[in-house]
C-alpha positions, 0 to 999 in steps of 0.5 A: 126675073120677068115678073120683077120687070113686069112689076116695074113696068106696071109701077112706072106706068102708074106713076106716069099716069098719075103725074100726067093729068089735065085740069078738069073744068069747074061748073057753077050753079047760079040763082038770083031772085027778087021779091016775086020771082026766082031764076036758076041755072048752070054755068059749065066749062070754067077752069079754076085759077083762070082770068077772063075765060068764056063759059062753054054753056050758060043754061037757065033751068028754072024761072017761076015766070016760066020764060027764058029757059034755055042755053044762052051760049050754044042755042042756035037762037042765042046772040052772045054779047059778052061772055067773060068769067074769072075763077080763083080758088073755086069761086067766080071772082068776076062775071061779065056776061050778057046774051040774048035767046031770040026772040024774046029773052036776055040774060045778064050777069055783072059782078062789077054792078053786083046785078043779074037779070032775066028780061023777056016778053012777060016781064023781067026778074032782077036781083043780086047773082049767087054763084056756087061751085057744083061738085066735081066728079072724080075721074077714074085715075089712069092707074086703075086700068093699067093695074088691071091690064097688069093683073090680067097679064100675070094671071095669063103668065100663071096660067101659061106656066101651069100648062108647061 
């Protein structure tokens, strides 16, 4: 009878852990280029189906000119002017972002004007921005640790009974 109760408790805990899940952030890669230069990076920390939200981090990872690399939100030298994104159905439907990475770089996205540019002391790169959703890592459900704990408990009960 005790084993039946343990199975019922484990099943209830597993069900509750599946239904109580939080929304995972959605991350995007971005790129833009002109005839001579390419810029790419990552936007971290947006939530799907949310309007007018701030990105947690916007990082320029590569630039064929070599300038303006870094985090335009969290860097100590970042001066964020505007940081608004809207995401729907896993796509960025609105972006209005402008930030300076002092002393020498400015990064701007605008879906309203369909423009993006990175400007710095060596020159500028401008183009039409492309945003692509990055694959989201699948989190380990809470039910697995609960199932493992339940199986361990049952093994301990079986071992305890075999010693009696």
